[in-house]
N, C-alpha and C positions, 0 to 999 in steps of 0.2 A: 510600591514597586509593579511595575508590570511583569505580569507571568507568562512567560509563550513558550508554547511544548510544538515542536515540529517533528512528527510521524512521519518518516518518507520511508517507509515500508520497511523489510522489503517485498519483494511481489513472492504469493502461495506462503504466507509467514505467519498466518489469523488476521491480516487485515481488513478483509470483509467482518469476521465477527469483531473486533477492534470498532469500525465506523461504525457496527449495529448498537454496540454499548452507547457512542457518543451521541447518534441520532435519537435513540432511544430515552437517553436521559437526559434531552438537550435543555427543557425547561428548567430543571436543577441548574444546569453547566449555564444556562446564558448571562444570569444577572454578575457571573463572575468570570466570564471566556465568554469568546464570538466563536464560532464555529466553523471549519473552515475543511468541507467535506468533498470528496469525488464529485455528491451531485451538482457544485458547484466550479469547482477546478474545472470540469469538463465542460460545463456553458460556457465559461468563459474564456476559453481557450488555453487555462495554464496549462493543466495538464497534454494536449498537445503540443506546445510550446515547450515545455521539459521531454519529452520523450523526441522532438526534432532534433534539439540540440547534441540528444544522446546517439544520434544516427550520424548528425554532419558533423558536431564538435568546432564551429566557427565561431567567430566572434560575432558576426552576425545572430544568429541565433540563440548565443549564448543572452546577448543583448536583448532579445525578442522575450526572452522568458524575464528578464529583470522590466523591461517597460511592461510588459500584460499586467506581470503580479504588481508592480508599484501603482500603477492605474485600478488595479479592484482594492487593493487593502486602500486608496485615499478615498473611496466610495464609502468606506466601511464606517462607522459610530460605535468609537471603542470608549464613547464617555468619560469620565475622569479615572476608572480606576480600572476598569474590564482588562481582562488581557487575551490572549487567543491563542486557539489549540489548532491545529493543522495536522490531519491527516489524509496522507495521498503520495501512494505506493509510486507513482510514476512523474514523482518529485526525483526520485532518482535513477530515473529512465525508463526505457523503454525496459519489455522484461528480457531478460538476456537470452529466453529462447528463441523472442524474433530478432534480437540484434547479436546474434550468436561471436559476431568480432568483436564489440566491444564491451560486452558484459556488462559490468556498471563502473566501468571507465569516468561515465561524465560525473559519478553521482557527489566527487566531493564539491566540482566546480559549481553543481546546479544547488547544492547546500548553500556553499559559501553568498551565491548569488542569493538565495532565500533569507539570510540570515543580515544582508546588506540590507535589502527590502526594508525585513521589519526593524531594524533598528532607523532605518529611516523614516520611518513612520512612525516612529517615537523619536522623535530628533529632540534633543534636548530634554527627555526623561532617563529614568531610570529604568532599562530595563534585563530582565533576568531570563537569558535564551538555554531553552535544553531540549537538544537534539535527540530522538529516541528513532531505535531499529530493533525491528521483531527481525528473531533468525531463528534457521530452523535447520533437522542435522540432513547434512549434506544430502542422502541417501533418498531420504524422505521427500526433499526439496526438489530437487530432479524429478522425481516421479509425479508429483503437485503438476509441475511445470509442465510433464507430456500428458498429464490425462487431460489439464486444460485446452492445451494447443490441440488435443484430439477434437474435444467438445467445439472449440471455437475459430478451428482452420484447419486449412485440409492436410493435417499431418498426416502421413504413411508411413514415417519410422518405427520397428520393432523399437522397446521403450532401451534395449540393451545398446543399437545404433543409437538413437537419441542421448544415452548418456556419453559412450565414447566422442561423440561431436562435442560433449562440452565439458569434457575431461579439461580443457586449457583454462578454464575460467576458474581466478582464485578463488579460495572460501569467504564466504560470507562475512567470515569474523575478519578479512582483509580491506572491505570494504568500509566498516566502521572502523577502521584504522587508519585507514587514509582519511576518513573525513577530519576523524579527531586531531590527524596531522596538519591537515587545511587550513583547522578552525581552534587554535589552542587555548582562544578565550572563550571558546562556549560548551558548555559541558554536553559530554556526550554520552547515552547509556544505550545500553541494548537487553533485551530479554528475551530467552528462548520460548519458543514456541512448545517445546515439551512439560516447559516448567509451568508455565501461566497455565496452560490446560487444569492444574492439579489446585487453581485456586478459584477464588469465591466467583471474578468474576472474568474468569478465563482471561483471554487477548484484553479484556477491556480492564483486566486490573491495574497494569502500571499506570493508566487513566484516572482511576479510581483514586491510587494512592497521591498523581498529583495534584490532584483536584483539591484536596486537602479541606474537603466542605466542613460544616460544620454536624457536629455527631448527628444534631436531628434531622440534618438533609442528607449526610451520607448515609443512613439506614433507609432512606428511601431509593438508594439507587437500585437498578435492576437489570439482571445478568444478558447478555445479547441473545437474540431470540434468532437471529441470522450467522450461517458459519456455511461454507462450503464443503458438503459430506463428503468424504473419497467413495469414489463410486465400484462396486465390485470387478473383478477382473473378467468377467464373462463380457460386462457392459461395457468395457472401456477395448475387449476385444473387438464385439460389436461394432463400435463406434469407428477402428483401423479398418475395418472391413468396409464400411460405409464409406472412408472417406478414399480406398483404394479402387472404390467402383469406378462408372465412366458416367453417372447420375452427375446432373448439371448442378449447379451452385443449388437454386432455388429446391431444386429436389434434395438436395443432399441436406442442408439446413434444416426442412422438415421433417427429412425421417430422425436423423439424430435426436430433435426435439425430442423429438415422438419415443425414442431407446431411452434419453435421460428420465422424461418424465414417467416413463415407466418404472423406472428400476428408483427414484426416489420414490414415488408411493409406492411401492415394496418394503424401502425401507421404513418407512412410515409404518405401514401396517405392522413391521415385525418390531416395532419397541413397544 
């Protein structure tokens, strides 16, 4: 039986650490599962197709995502037994702070499209598909989105204003429920970031459990080395001030990069 795990985000719920775990353990994983991670989904345009559909929501944009996914899977060699693990948060759509009207409304259709593509790729074979979504408590999730946008965009809102503007979006658990309703024949699971942090491999733990490697191989798995550290409030305030300045985009990007690098170096120095 082919086993497939589709990790569809959500954004700012430990996805960087999860993908770091998969990448750093790829040599142990490869004999059993092929990996589809962001460095490939973005290189081959799959991520962009998914986010376009989450914005425009047309039959054409969903068809584009389907076609590109099927074309990519057709080029992969899965051998006679190898399964598949996918981890790409943009497969649930553009992050809600940049798609505030729609949020994750497109996630069920994108998930169904991905499931159909996987089933077609392994046509006439028995396939067990699990969809996994990582969650985070709402307050921390919203603050992480805001901090991300301060770094990556010209976000000029105070956090309280940002949070108020996001109030209309449903809880992340509702997205999981909507996907489960859309795909009753597929196993849909979720884990809370706050709980995975307490476990051996952090956000990589659900993947370690899914792999179900032989004991001697499982003992060789290593924890993720990459994650997005929370920046101090003083640094976020500095980024907000820069975003509100009259600096051109190139200089703004340069100065923000210096602020973030300095902050990260200071955090490393305190460990």
